[in-house]
Every structure is written in structure tokens, then in C-alpha cells.
C-alpha positions as CSV (number, residue, x, y, z in Angstrom):
1,M,-54.8,-4.1,88.4
2,L,-55.9,-7.3,87.0
3,T,-57.5,-6.3,84.2
4,H,-54.6,-4.6,82.9
5,R,-52.0,-7.5,82.9
6,P,-51.5,-9.8,80.5
7,R,-53.2,-13.2,81.1
8,F,-53.6,-16.7,80.5
9,P,-56.1,-18.0,79.0
10,L,-57.9,-20.9,80.2
11,D,-59.2,-23.0,77.0
12,P,-61.5,-25.5,77.7
13,Q,-60.5,-27.7,74.9
14,A,-57.0,-27.4,75.9
15,D,-55.0,-30.7,77.6
16,P,-55.1,-30.1,80.5
17,T,-52.2,-31.3,81.4
18,E,-49.8,-29.4,79.3
19,E,-51.9,-26.1,80.8
20,A,-51.0,-27.2,84.1
21,R,-46.8,-27.3,82.9
22,Q,-47.7,-23.7,81.8
23,L,-49.4,-22.5,84.6
24,H,-46.9,-24.1,87.2
25,A,-44.0,-21.9,85.1
26,M,-45.5,-18.5,85.7
27,G,-45.8,-18.8,89.0
28,S,-48.3,-19.7,92.2
29,L,-51.2,-17.7,91.9
30,V,-51.5,-16.1,88.1
31,P,-53.5,-13.8,86.2
32,V,-55.7,-16.0,83.4
33,E,-58.6,-15.2,81.5
34,L,-62.2,-16.9,81.6
35,P,-64.3,-17.7,78.7
36,G,-65.4,-14.4,77.5
37,G,-62.7,-12.5,78.6
38,V,-63.2,-12.5,81.9
39,A,-60.2,-11.8,84.1
40,A,-59.7,-13.5,87.5
41,W,-56.4,-15.1,89.2
42,T,-55.7,-18.6,89.6
43,A,-54.0,-20.5,92.1
44,T,-51.7,-23.5,90.6
45,D,-49.9,-25.3,93.1
46,H,-51.2,-27.7,96.4
47,A,-50.3,-24.8,98.8
48,T,-51.6,-21.5,97.0
49,A,-54.7,-23.2,96.0
50,Q,-55.2,-24.3,99.6
51,E,-55.1,-21.1,100.5
52,V,-57.3,-19.4,98.6
53,L,-60.2,-22.2,99.0
54,G,-59.6,-21.6,102.9
55,H,-59.0,-17.9,103.0
56,P,-61.3,-16.1,105.0
57,A,-61.2,-13.0,102.5
58,L,-62.7,-14.8,99.8
59,T,-66.0,-15.3,99.9
60,K,-67.9,-17.6,97.2
61,D,-70.9,-15.0,97.5
62,P,-71.1,-13.3,94.4
63,E,-72.7,-10.1,95.9
64,H,-68.8,-9.1,96.5
65,W,-67.6,-9.1,92.5
66,P,-68.4,-5.9,91.3
67,A,-68.3,-7.0,87.6
68,L,-71.2,-9.5,88.3
69,R,-73.3,-7.3,90.7
70,D,-73.0,-4.5,88.3
71,G,-74.2,-6.6,85.6
72,Q,-70.3,-6.3,83.6
73,I,-71.2,-9.7,83.3
74,P,-74.4,-11.2,81.1
75,D,-77.2,-13.8,81.7
76,D,-75.8,-15.8,79.1
77,W,-72.0,-16.1,80.4
78,E,-70.6,-19.5,79.9
79,L,-69.9,-20.0,83.1
80,I,-73.0,-18.3,84.6
81,A,-74.4,-21.5,86.4
82,L,-71.2,-21.9,88.6
83,V,-70.9,-18.2,89.9
84,R,-74.5,-17.9,90.5
85,G,-77.6,-19.7,92.3
86,A,-77.4,-23.1,94.1
87,A,-77.4,-21.3,97.1
88,M,-75.0,-23.3,99.6
89,L,-72.0,-23.6,96.9
90,H,-72.5,-19.5,96.1
91,A,-73.1,-18.1,99.8
92,G,-70.5,-17.5,102.8
93,G,-69.7,-16.5,106.2
94,D,-72.8,-17.4,108.2
95,N,-75.1,-18.2,105.5
96,H,-73.1,-20.8,104.2
97,R,-72.6,-22.1,107.8
98,R,-76.4,-22.4,107.9
99,L,-76.9,-24.3,104.7
100,R,-74.4,-26.5,105.1
101,K,-75.5,-27.7,108.6
102,L,-78.9,-28.4,107.1
103,V,-78.1,-31.0,104.7
104,S,-74.8,-32.6,105.6
105,S,-76.3,-35.1,107.5
106,A,-76.8,-37.0,105.1
107,F,-73.1,-37.4,103.6
108,N,-71.4,-38.2,107.0
109,R,-69.6,-41.3,107.5
110,A,-71.9,-44.0,108.4
111,P,-74.5,-42.8,106.2
112,V,-72.7,-43.1,103.0
113,E,-70.5,-46.7,104.2
114,A,-74.4,-47.9,104.7
115,L,-74.7,-47.2,101.1
116,R,-72.0,-49.6,100.0
117,P,-74.1,-52.8,99.6
118,R,-76.8,-50.7,97.5
119,V,-74.3,-49.1,95.4
120,A,-72.6,-53.0,94.7
121,E,-75.9,-54.0,93.6
122,I,-76.8,-51.3,91.3
123,A,-73.2,-52.1,89.6
124,D,-73.6,-55.3,89.2
125,E,-77.0,-54.6,87.6
126,L,-75.3,-52.3,84.8
127,L,-72.9,-54.7,84.1
128,D,-75.4,-57.4,83.4
129,A,-76.8,-55.0,81.0
130,L,-73.6,-54.1,79.3
131,P,-74.1,-55.4,75.4
132,S,-72.7,-58.4,74.0
133,A,-70.0,-57.1,71.6
134,G,-67.7,-58.7,69.3
135,P,-64.1,-58.8,69.1
136,G,-64.5,-55.3,67.2
137,E,-67.2,-53.6,68.8
138,P,-66.4,-51.2,71.0
139,V,-68.8,-50.4,74.1
140,D,-68.6,-46.9,75.7
141,L,-68.3,-47.3,79.3
142,R,-69.2,-43.9,80.4
143,E,-72.5,-43.9,78.6
144,L,-73.5,-47.3,79.9
145,F,-71.9,-48.0,82.9
146,A,-70.0,-44.6,84.9
147,Y,-72.7,-42.5,84.3
148,P,-76.0,-44.2,85.0
149,L,-73.9,-45.2,88.3
150,P,-74.1,-42.4,90.8
151,V,-77.1,-41.5,88.8
152,R,-79.2,-44.1,90.2
153,V,-77.6,-43.5,93.4
154,I,-78.2,-40.5,93.7
155,C,-81.5,-40.4,92.6
156,E,-82.3,-43.1,95.1
157,L,-81.0,-41.4,98.1
158,L,-82.8,-38.2,96.8
159,G,-86.1,-40.3,96.6
160,V,-86.6,-39.7,92.7
161,P,-87.0,-40.9,89.8
162,D,-83.5,-42.0,87.0
163,S,-85.8,-39.5,85.0
164,A,-84.9,-36.6,86.9
165,V,-81.8,-36.4,85.7
166,S,-82.0,-38.4,82.8
167,E,-84.8,-35.8,81.6
168,L,-82.6,-32.7,82.5
169,R,-79.3,-34.0,81.5
170,H,-78.6,-32.2,78.2
171,H,-79.4,-29.1,80.2
172,F,-77.2,-30.2,83.0
173,D,-74.8,-31.1,80.0
174,R,-75.0,-27.3,78.9
175,L,-74.6,-25.4,81.9
176,V,-70.9,-27.4,82.0
177,I,-69.5,-27.6,78.7
178,P,-69.2,-25.0,76.2
179,Q,-71.2,-24.8,73.3
180,D,-70.0,-24.0,69.8
181,A,-69.0,-20.2,68.6
182,A,-72.7,-20.2,66.8
183,S,-74.0,-20.1,70.1
184,D,-75.7,-16.8,71.6
185,G,-76.1,-17.9,75.3
186,A,-80.1,-18.3,75.4
187,D,-79.8,-21.9,75.7
188,I,-77.8,-21.1,78.9
189,R,-81.1,-19.2,80.4
190,V,-83.3,-21.9,78.9
191,A,-81.4,-25.1,80.5
192,M,-81.4,-22.7,84.1
193,A,-85.5,-22.1,83.6
194,N,-86.1,-26.2,82.7
195,I,-83.8,-27.0,85.8
196,Y,-85.3,-25.0,88.2
197,G,-89.0,-25.9,86.7
198,S,-88.7,-29.6,87.1
199,L,-87.1,-29.2,90.6
200,T,-89.5,-26.9,91.7
201,A,-92.6,-29.5,90.5
202,L,-90.8,-32.6,92.1
203,I,-90.4,-30.7,95.5
204,E,-94.1,-30.2,95.3
205,I,-94.7,-33.9,94.7
206,K,-92.6,-34.6,97.7
207,R,-94.6,-31.6,99.9
208,A,-98.1,-33.6,99.3
209,N,-96.5,-37.2,99.6
210,P,-93.4,-37.4,102.4
211,Q,-91.2,-40.4,102.2
212,D,-88.1,-41.6,104.0
213,D,-85.7,-39.7,101.5
214,L,-83.8,-37.1,101.3
215,T,-85.7,-35.0,99.2
216,T,-88.5,-34.8,102.1
217,E,-85.6,-34.6,104.6
218,L,-84.5,-30.9,103.0
219,I,-88.0,-29.8,102.7
220,Q,-88.6,-31.3,106.5
221,A,-84.9,-30.0,107.7
222,R,-85.2,-27.2,110.9
223,D,-82.1,-26.3,113.2
224,H,-83.7,-24.4,115.9
225,G,-86.3,-23.2,113.8
226,D,-84.3,-22.4,111.0
227,R,-85.5,-23.9,107.5
228,L,-84.6,-23.7,103.8
229,N,-86.9,-21.4,102.1
230,D,-88.4,-22.3,98.7
231,Q,-85.5,-20.7,96.4
232,E,-83.0,-22.6,98.7
233,L,-84.8,-26.3,98.4
234,V,-84.6,-25.9,94.6
235,E,-80.9,-24.7,94.6
236,T,-80.0,-27.0,97.2
237,L,-81.8,-29.7,95.0
238,F,-79.9,-28.6,92.4
239,L,-76.5,-28.9,93.6
240,I,-76.8,-32.4,94.9
241,L,-78.1,-34.0,91.7
242,I,-75.7,-32.0,89.5
243,S,-72.7,-32.5,92.3
244,G,-73.9,-35.9,92.9
245,H,-72.9,-37.7,89.8
246,E,-70.9,-35.2,87.6
247,T,-67.7,-35.2,89.8
248,A,-68.1,-39.7,90.2
249,I,-68.9,-40.2,86.4
250,N,-65.5,-38.4,85.8
251,A,-63.3,-39.9,88.7
252,I,-64.7,-43.1,87.3
253,T,-63.8,-42.8,83.8
254,N,-60.6,-41.0,84.4
255,T,-59.2,-43.8,86.8
256,A,-60.7,-47.1,84.7
257,R,-58.5,-45.1,81.6
258,A,-55.1,-45.0,83.9
259,L,-55.1,-48.4,85.4
260,L,-56.0,-50.0,81.6
261,Q,-52.9,-47.6,80.2
262,H,-50.9,-49.2,83.7
263,P,-51.8,-52.9,83.5
264,K,-48.6,-53.3,86.1
265,M,-50.3,-50.9,88.4
266,L,-54.3,-52.5,87.6
267,A,-52.5,-55.8,88.0
268,A,-50.7,-55.0,91.6
269,V,-54.9,-53.8,92.8
270,R,-56.0,-56.8,91.7
271,D,-53.2,-59.1,93.5
272,G,-54.8,-58.4,96.4
273,G,-52.5,-59.9,98.7
274,E,-50.9,-58.6,101.8
275,G,-49.3,-55.1,100.9
276,A,-50.9,-54.5,97.5
277,P,-51.9,-51.7,97.0
278,T,-56.4,-51.4,97.4
279,W,-59.0,-49.8,95.3
280,A,-58.9,-47.3,97.3
281,D,-55.7,-46.3,96.6
282,A,-56.5,-45.9,93.4
283,V,-59.2,-44.2,93.7
284,E,-56.8,-41.6,95.5
285,E,-54.3,-41.8,93.0
286,G,-56.8,-41.2,89.8
287,L,-58.3,-38.3,91.9
288,R,-54.6,-36.9,92.3
289,R,-53.5,-37.6,88.7
290,W,-57.0,-36.8,86.8
291,A,-58.8,-34.8,89.2
292,P,-62.3,-34.8,88.2
293,V,-62.7,-30.8,89.0
294,R,-60.1,-29.0,86.7
295,H,-60.6,-26.0,88.3
296,A,-63.0,-24.5,91.1
297,V,-64.7,-21.4,90.0
298,L,-64.5,-18.6,91.6
299,R,-64.6,-16.4,95.0
300,Y,-63.9,-13.1,95.6
301,A,-61.6,-10.8,97.5
302,T,-63.7,-9.1,100.2
303,E,-60.9,-6.5,101.2
304,D,-57.1,-6.0,99.7
305,I,-55.2,-9.5,100.7
306,D,-51.7,-10.8,99.4
307,I,-51.2,-14.8,98.7
308,A,-47.9,-15.8,97.4
309,G,-46.5,-12.5,97.3
310,V,-49.5,-11.2,94.9
311,R,-51.5,-8.5,95.8
312,I,-55.1,-9.7,95.0
313,A,-57.3,-6.3,94.8
314,K,-60.9,-5.9,97.1
315,G,-64.1,-7.6,94.6
316,D,-61.1,-9.4,92.0
317,P,-62.0,-13.0,91.2
318,V,-60.3,-15.9,92.3
319,A,-60.0,-19.8,91.2
320,A,-58.0,-22.4,91.8
321,S,-57.1,-25.1,89.7
322,L,-57.5,-28.3,91.4
323,F,-56.0,-30.2,88.2
324,A,-52.6,-28.3,88.2
325,A,-52.3,-28.7,92.0
326,G,-52.2,-32.1,91.9
327,L,-49.6,-32.3,89.4
328,D,-47.6,-29.8,91.6
329,P,-43.6,-31.0,91.4
330,S,-43.0,-29.6,94.9
331,R,-45.6,-31.9,96.1
332,H,-44.9,-34.9,94.5
333,E,-42.4,-36.9,92.6
334,N,-42.7,-37.4,89.4
335,P,-46.3,-35.8,89.4
336,E,-47.3,-36.7,86.1
337,A,-47.1,-40.5,86.4
338,F,-50.1,-42.6,87.6
339,D,-48.5,-44.7,90.6
340,V,-51.1,-46.2,93.2
341,T,-48.4,-46.8,95.4
342,R,-47.5,-43.5,95.6
343,P,-46.9,-42.4,99.4
344,T,-49.2,-39.0,98.5
345,R,-51.7,-40.8,96.4
346,R,-53.9,-38.9,99.1
347,D,-52.2,-35.4,99.3
348,H,-54.6,-34.0,96.8
349,I,-57.4,-31.5,96.7
350,A,-59.4,-32.9,94.2
351,F,-62.9,-32.4,96.5
352,A,-61.6,-29.0,97.7
353,H,-60.7,-27.5,100.7
354,G,-62.0,-25.1,103.4
355,A,-65.6,-24.5,104.4
356,H,-67.2,-25.6,101.0
357,F,-65.1,-28.9,101.0
358,C,-67.1,-31.0,99.0
359,L,-70.2,-32.7,100.9
360,G,-70.2,-35.4,98.8
361,S,-66.3,-36.5,98.7
362,R,-67.2,-40.1,100.7
363,L,-70.0,-40.9,98.0
364,A,-68.1,-40.5,94.8
365,K,-64.9,-42.5,96.5
366,L,-67.1,-45.3,97.6
367,E,-68.8,-44.9,94.0
368,T,-65.7,-45.2,92.3
369,E,-64.0,-47.9,94.5
370,V,-66.8,-50.0,94.2
371,A,-67.8,-49.4,90.1
372,L,-63.5,-50.2,90.0
373,S,-63.4,-53.5,91.5
374,S,-66.9,-54.7,90.0
375,L,-65.7,-53.6,86.6
376,F,-62.7,-55.1,86.8
377,A,-64.1,-58.5,88.3
378,R,-66.6,-59.1,85.9
379,Y,-64.2,-58.2,83.3
380,P,-60.0,-59.0,83.9
381,N,-59.8,-58.5,80.4
382,L,-60.8,-55.3,79.2
383,T,-59.1,-52.7,76.8
384,L,-59.1,-49.2,75.8
385,A,-60.5,-49.4,72.4
386,S,-59.2,-45.9,71.9
387,E,-58.0,-43.0,73.2
388,P,-61.0,-41.4,74.5
389,D,-62.0,-37.6,73.5
390,R,-61.4,-34.8,76.0
391,L,-64.3,-33.3,78.0
392,A,-64.0,-29.8,76.9
393,S,-64.9,-27.5,80.1
394,I,-63.3,-25.6,82.1
395,S,-64.8,-26.4,85.0
396,L,-64.8,-30.6,84.6
397,Q,-61.9,-32.6,84.1
398,G,-63.0,-36.0,82.2
399,F,-63.6,-37.7,79.0
400,S,-67.2,-37.2,76.6
401,A,-66.9,-41.2,76.1
402,L,-64.9,-44.4,76.9
403,P,-64.6,-46.9,74.3
404,V,-63.6,-49.7,75.7
405,H,-63.4,-53.9,74.6
406,L,-65.2,-55.9,77.2
407,G,-63.7,-59.4,76.8
408,P,-65.1,-62.5,78.3
409,D,-67.8,-61.7,81.5
410,N,-66.5,-63.4,84.1
411,H,-69.8,-64.5,85.0
412,S,-71.0,-66.0,81.8
413,P,-71.6,-69.4,81.6
414,S,-68.6,-70.8,79.7
415,N,-66.6,-69.3,82.1
416,Q,-68.2,-70.4,84.8
417,S,-68.1,-74.4,83.7
418,Q,-63.8,-74.0,82.7
């Protein structure tokens, strides 16, 4: 039984690279303990993670998790927002396919690629607005660039004001970042209530004033007469908002930091000559080495199954360690090295796998590529001001801030006259 086995504790504060090493040493599928003492399995290597993410007998429908269904998992559990609600994310089988079909068209290749010029405009506007700091004054690139860029993009796509995210920001953060030990969990319920209340009001405004945007499309979406009900609308909008910026923020900051720590790699990308690695290559390697999602939680066994030689009992919860999978030594030579020329740089599952592969993966990659190319074109002498603090989270992998020294602005009058 899973609950009777020694379990590796997944600590939000842990160094994710060291955690990956330890998980790899334990095996391909290992028993772990989530915050709150919750027992689960997690896949640690690429192949096993793919099998977990795509297995037909592992569902994201929480009705198949007895501990949650029977009330053993409290409503204020630290990770409750990651396992319940947000209809499409936590639906399984035919219901998941139905919901995904109703919203997927906006994230196909052509509509996403058409956003590239606008993403570049937003990036330039944000770079224009960066403060002119003195040589000893760092600028937080996460707060002033990596955060607002995907927020503005997703809000424009949905046809909602930036304040739809900004006013709810601390509530979104509360759902994915643990609080101190003194927190009793009540603020999780408050965060959920505030988010769902705001999104319900937003949907009513859009119903009364339909426009050419994704929110209106979601309200009007039909497939052979089928449509999203009110709860599904709110949960789908919540999912698009939170996943539409959290992953991209971390992808931008993670890869920017990696490039700044590896100036030869950065120089090779900026060279742009024939055969040189591209910004897209840097993005893929950043996603592999520093996956923005640390652990994908959770799936539940609908029957007894065997994966990687391990028996998973019906009802057992199973996670996939996407960060550890990116560092799989059987998949990548010297996996902890950041190398934009790596032949296996695209061989990652940073956006998951299978039926729940991230709908917004194309958009997140495009945003990261545009952000990096714009940033380093504007500030070619950018340097890290200090090693950033890691984001304490089971689900996300990134940094709480990215302090940098900008150096000269390539668009400044003094530079343009030289």
C-alpha cells in the first residue's frame, strides 16, 4: 500500500535540481509525500512521466481519488486548487474532450503566430518603460517585464482589462505558493471565492456587451448544440488566465537567467549567422533544463495498473515530476548543463503530454522567444545583479524576482548617435 511505504517529501523550498538527483536515484516511479502529509506516486524520468501523463487508466477527474471524495483532504489543503475545479483541467475522458474542443481553436498555430507582431509591440512598450537605473541600482526584470508581458497578452486575447489579473494577483499567487506555518488555510478559500466572484461578474458584463474576443467566443461556443454551462465558463476562464501567464513568466525568467549565466551561449544565439542557434532553440533548452512546471499534480488510477514495474492501486494519486524528467540522464547527455545547441533540446515534456498537453504551449513559447530577443537587443550588456531567490512552490519552478543591471539602452539617443 502506498500509505505504508517510506515516502520522499516534496518540499516547496527544496533546490529542484538536487531534488531531481535524489528522485532519479530512487527509481522511475517513487512514493512521495506532498504538503500536508498526502501520499502519492511521482514519475521521475522522461519515459515514465510520459506514460503517467498519457495512461488511459489515469484520470484527472478527482472523483476517482477516494481521499478527496470522502473528505480526508480538507477544503483548505495547500494544493486544493490544483486538483479540484477549473473544469477542463480536472475533467477526464469524454467530458475533457468535449470541453477542450470548445476552446482549442484559439490556440492553434495560425491564430497564435498572428499574435507575434502584437507581442513584440507589448515587449517594446514594457522595455521603453523600464526605469533608468544607475550602475549600482538593480531592476527586477520579473516584476517589470516578464510578468506584465504575458498578462497583457492573455488579457487582450480574452478581451478583459489588465486589472482582471492585477487585482486578483495575490489570490492567484496564494493558490500556487505556500504560506508560512501560521496560515490556517482559510485564505485559500478566500482566494478562490474572490477569483470566482470576479470572473462571474466579468462573464455577465461580456454577455451584455459581446465583443470580438475569446471570452465572448467562450460564452457563445457551441459544438453540435453543446455549450459551456456557467460553472464551466468561470472555471475555463480561470484556467486560461492563470495558465496563460504563470508558465510564460517562469519560462522567460528561467531562460533569461540561464543565458546570463552562460554568456557564450547567449553570444552564439545573438550572432544569428547561418547555422547559429536561434532564440527558439534557447527557449526549448530553457524549457528542458528549467521547466516552468515543477510537478504536474495529480492523476488517479481508475483501476489497478503497473507502471515502471510498480503496482499502482485503484484510487492512488500519481504525479509527474516534469523538472526531473527534463534532467533525465538516460535521455540527455550531461543533463544539468544548459546548452542551446543540444540535439535533444526539444525532447522535453515541459508542457506535459497526452490528452492534457498544454493548450497554450505555442503562445508561451512565442512570448518567451519574443521577450528574450527584444530584451537582449535593447540591453546587450545586461547582467545579473545577484542570484535570484527561488519561487517556493510544488507546482511552479522559477524565481520570485530577477534582479539585473540593464547597462546602456541600445535605443538611447547617445547610443544611436555613435
